[in-house]
C-alpha positions in Angstrom: -7.0 -0.4 -12.8 -7.6 -3.7 -11.0 -7.5 -3.2 -7.2 -7.4 -6.2 -4.8 -8.6 -5.7 -1.3 -7.4 -7.7 1.7 -8.8 -7.5 5.3 -7.4 -8.3 8.7 -9.7 -9.5 11.5 -8.3 -10.1 14.9 -9.3 -12.0 18.1 -7.4 -11.6 21.4 -7.9 -14.6 23.7 -6.5 -16.0 27.0 -3.5 -18.4 27.0 -5.5 -21.5 27.8 -8.0 -21.1 25.0 -5.2 -20.1 22.6 -3.1 -23.2 23.4 -6.1 -25.5 22.7 -6.7 -24.0 19.3 -3.0 -23.8 18.5 -2.3 -27.4 19.4 -5.2 -28.7 17.3 -4.0 -26.8 14.2 -0.3 -27.4 14.9 0.2 -30.0 12.2 -0.9 -27.6 9.5 1.0 -24.5 10.7 4.0 -22.9 9.1 6.5 -20.9 11.2 6.8 -17.5 9.5 8.5 -15.3 12.1 9.6 -15.6 15.7 6.3 -16.0 17.5 4.1 -16.0 14.4 2.6 -19.1 12.7 0.3 -19.4 9.6 -2.3 -21.9 8.6 -2.7 -21.8 4.8 -5.2 -24.7 4.6 -8.0 -22.2 3.7 -6.0 -19.8 1.6 -7.4 -21.1 -1.6 -10.8 -20.2 -0.2 -9.7 -16.7 0.7 -8.7 -17.0 4.3 -5.3 -17.4 5.9 -5.2 -17.9 9.7 -2.3 -16.4 11.6 -1.4 -17.2 15.2 0.6 -14.8 17.3 2.0 -16.8 20.2 3.4 -13.7 22.1 4.4 -14.0 25.8 2.1 -11.0 26.6 -0.8 -11.3 24.2 -2.2 -14.3 22.4 -3.9 -13.3 19.2 -5.5 -15.0 16.2 -5.8 -13.1 12.9 -7.7 -13.9 9.8 -6.4 -12.5 6.5 -9.4 -12.3 4.2 -9.6 -11.9 0.5 -13.4 -11.4 0.0 -13.2 -11.8 -3.8 -11.6 -15.2 -3.5 -14.0 -16.2 -0.7 -17.0 -15.3 -2.8 -15.4 -16.0 -6.2 -16.7 -12.6 -7.3 -15.4 -9.1 -7.6 -18.8 -7.8 -6.4 -19.2 -8.0 -2.6 -22.6 -8.4 -1.0 -22.5 -7.9 2.8 -25.2 -10.6 3.5 -23.6 -13.3 1.3 -20.1 -12.4 2.7 -21.5 -12.7 6.3 -23.0 -16.1 5.6 -19.9 -17.6 3.9 -17.4 -16.1 6.3 -19.5 -17.2 9.3 -19.6 -20.7 8.0 -15.8 -20.9 7.5 -15.0 -19.5 10.9 -17.5 -21.7 12.8 -16.2 -24.8 11.0 -12.5 -24.0 11.5 -12.9 -23.2 15.2 -15.3 -26.2 15.9 -18.2 -23.9 16.9 -16.1 -22.1 19.5 -15.9 -18.8 17.7 -18.0 -16.9 15.2 -17.6 -13.8 13.0 -18.8 -11.4 15.7 -16.0 -12.5 18.0 -13.5 -10.9 15.7 -12.7 -7.2 15.1 -11.8 -5.6 11.8 -8.3 -4.2 12.4 -6.8 -3.6 9.0 -7.3 -3.4 5.2 -4.8 -3.4 2.3 -5.5 -2.3 -1.2 -3.1 -3.5 -3.9 -2.6 -3.0 -7.6 0.1 -4.0 -10.0 1.4 -1.3 -12.4 2.8 -2.8 -15.6 5.6 -0.5 -16.9 6.6 -3.2 -19.4 10.3 -3.7 -18.6 12.5 -4.4 -15.6 14.6 -1.4 -16.5 11.7 0.9 -16.3 10.5 -0.6 -13.1 13.9 0.2 -11.6 13.9 3.7 -13.1 10.5 4.6 -11.6 11.6 3.4 -8.1 14.8 5.5 -8.3 12.9 8.6 -9.3 10.0 8.3 -6.9 12.5 7.7 -4.1 13.5 11.3 -4.7 10.1 12.4 -3.3 11.8 11.8 0.1 9.6 13.1 3.0 5.9 13.4 2.6 3.6 15.3 5.0 2.2 12.9 7.6 4.6 10.0 6.7 8.0 8.9 7.6 10.4 6.1 6.5 9.3 2.7 8.0 10.8 1.5 11.2 11.0 -2.1 10.0 13.9 -3.2 7.9 12.3 -5.7 5.5 12.5 -3.4 2.5 15.4 -3.1 0.1 15.9 0.6 -0.7 17.1 -0.3 -4.2 13.8 -1.9 -5.2 11.2 -0.1 -3.1 9.9 3.2 -1.7 7.9 2.7 1.5 6.4 5.1 4.1 4.6 4.7 7.4 2.0 7.2 8.5 3.1 9.2 11.6 -0.3 9.0 13.2 -2.8 8.5 10.5 -2.7 4.7 10.5 -1.7 4.3 6.9 1.2 2.5 5.3 2.4 3.0 1.7 4.5 0.5 -0.3 5.8 0.7 -3.9 8.2 -2.0 -5.0 9.6 -3.9 -7.9 7.6 -7.2 -7.6 10.0 -9.3 -9.6 13.0 -8.1 -7.6 11.3 -8.8 -4.3 10.1 -12.3 -5.1 12.2 -15.0 -3.3 13.5 -12.4 -0.9 12.8 -12.9 2.8 11.5 -9.4 2.8 8.3 -10.7 1.1 7.3 -12.2 4.5 6.5 -8.7 5.7 3.8 -8.0 3.1 0.4 -7.3 4.6 -1.3 -10.3 3.2 1.3 -13.0 2.4 -0.3 -16.0 0.7 -3.5 -14.1 -0.3 -2.3 -11.8 -3.0 -2.1 -13.0 -6.6 1.4 -13.4 -7.9 1.5 -13.2 -11.7 3.6 -15.9 -13.5 5.5 -13.1 -15.3 6.4 -10.3 -12.9 8.9 -8.5 -15.1 8.2 -4.8 -15.3 5.5 -4.9 -12.5 5.5 -2.4 -9.8 3.3 -3.4 -6.9 1.6 -0.5 -5.0 -0.1 -1.1 -1.6 -2.0 1.2 0.6 -2.6 -0.3 4.0 -5.0 0.9 6.7 -3.6 -0.3 10.1 -5.7 1.6 12.7 -9.4 1.8 13.4 -9.4 5.5 12.9 -8.1 5.0 9.4 -10.8 2.5 8.7 -13.5 4.8 10.1 -12.5 7.5 7.7 -14.1 5.3 5.0 -16.9 3.4 6.7 -19.4 4.1 9.4 -21.1 0.6 9.2 -21.5 -1.4 12.4 -21.3 -5.0 11.5 -18.0 -6.5 10.2 -19.5 -7.8 7.0 -21.0 -4.4 6.1 -17.7 -2.7 7.0 -15.8 -5.1 4.7 -18.3 -4.7 1.8 -18.4 -0.9 2.2 -14.6 -0.6 2.3 -14.2 -3.0 -0.6 -16.6 -0.9 -2.7 -14.6 2.2 -1.8 -11.2 0.7 -2.4 -10.4 3.0 -5.4 -10.9 6.1 -3.4 -8.9 4.6 -0.5 -6.0 3.8 -2.8 -5.9 7.0 -4.7 -6.3 9.3 -1.6 -2.9 8.1 -0.5 -1.2 7.4 -3.9 -1.9 10.9 -5.1 -0.5 12.4 -1.9 2.8 10.5 -2.4 3.5 9.8 -6.1 3.9 13.0 -8.2 1.7 13.4 -11.2 3.3 14.2 -14.6 6.2 13.1 -16.9 9.6 13.0 -15.4 12.4 14.9 -17.1 16.0 16.1 -16.6 16.0 19.4 -14.9 17.0 21.4 -18.0 14.1 19.9 -20.0 11.6 20.5 -17.2 12.7 24.1 -17.0 12.4 24.5 -20.7 8.8 23.2 -20.7 7.8 25.4 -17.7 9.2 28.6 -19.4 7.3 27.7 -22.6 4.0 26.7 -21.2 3.4 28.6 -17.9 2.1 32.1 -18.7 1.9 33.4 -15.1 5.5 34.6 -14.6 5.2 34.5 -10.8 4.0 30.9 -10.8 6.6 30.0 -13.4 9.5 31.4 -11.3 8.2 29.5 -8.2 8.0 26.3 -10.2 11.6 26.7 -11.5 12.8 27.4 -8.0 11.0 24.4 -6.6 12.6 21.8 -9.0 16.0 23.3 -8.1 15.3 22.9 -4.4 14.2 19.3 -4.5 17.6 17.7 -5.0 19.2 20.2 -2.6 16.7 19.4 0.2 16.4 15.7 -0.8 12.7 15.9 -0.4 9.7 17.4 -2.2 8.1 18.4 1.1 11.2 20.1 2.4 11.6 21.9 -0.9 8.1 23.2 -0.7 8.8 24.5 2.8 12.0 26.1 1.7 10.1 27.8 -1.1 8.1 29.6 1.6 5.1 30.4 -0.6 1.7 30.3 1.0 0.0 29.3 -2.3 2.0 26.1 -2.8 -1.3 24.4 -3.9 -1.3 26.8 -6.9 2.2 25.8 -7.8 1.5 22.1 -7.6 -1.7 22.6 -9.7 0.4 24.3 -12.3 2.7 21.3 -12.5 -0.3 19.0 -12.8 -1.8 21.2 -15.7 1.3 20.9 -17.8 1.9 17.2 -16.8 5.4 17.8 -15.6 6.4 16.2 -12.3 8.2 18.5 -9.8 10.7 15.7 -9.3 13.4 15.6 -11.9 15.7 12.8 -13.1 19.2 12.8 -11.5 22.2 13.8 -13.6 23.7 10.4 -12.9 20.6 8.6 -14.1 21.1 7.5 -17.7 17.6 8.3 -19.1 16.1 11.6 -20.3 12.4 11.0 -19.8 10.0 8.7 -18.0 6.3 8.9 -18.9 3.7 9.8 -16.2 3.2 6.7 -14.1 -0.5 7.4 -13.9 -0.7 6.5 -17.6 -0.2 2.9 -16.5 -2.9 2.8 -13.9 
């Protein structure tokens, strides 16, 4: 599984200083959204500079792809610090340096090749049936198209989750809302690709994975832990196991689960999911204190607790984790 990491660094400055920098860079800026502008002149080197010309707060953000900056998948904190410092000092004419910025976000991205646009659509439709997830809610922004994506925002954990059909999204204005526009690699052939993103948007989320003090060490540490960061959230949201029609899932449960009590709870759960329109709400309605035991039983027989809708014209979809 190839995981790309992107980092967001931010600097809040007063209006007078902001205007000087903004005016100097104006000829290279692209207007991306209301009060937001982007400078892509360093994007090929792994840095995109974003300007937020808000009435109340003037902010400059650096979107950093450390692998592109260093031309390597292995990130060394000292080398990163030297190269990033050099780029920042040069861009801002010695007015600002790396330590003036604060690390405010991280995104981890992977592309899941399910090998056809039909399957990409099928997986989105089925995973959407997960509905509510503990600690997450549907996003408040409206960039996403519900037909091609399943996205969630953390209620208070500072984590965003996005899963979308990359080919279907390309060319759509919605792509402007992606965490690291201009920095993420877009394959020439996107057919059958699902892009999954886990985005840490708050300091407390970042601190769950690093206790380093300097920005360069934080970035190196987080980059090296990107697989754990990604899977911690992906596993919480995307069910493990093959997807079946309800009748087939019930048949497998009856044949392979030897504990009759666990088996009955599993059968009840998969019937509750479409009724409650959410795996989480179905788990609550099941009212069983050992729900972890039930979910482990699904994992053991590789059957997802989410079943394929009657109206959906397929009988089975392989475990999406087989493609990671």
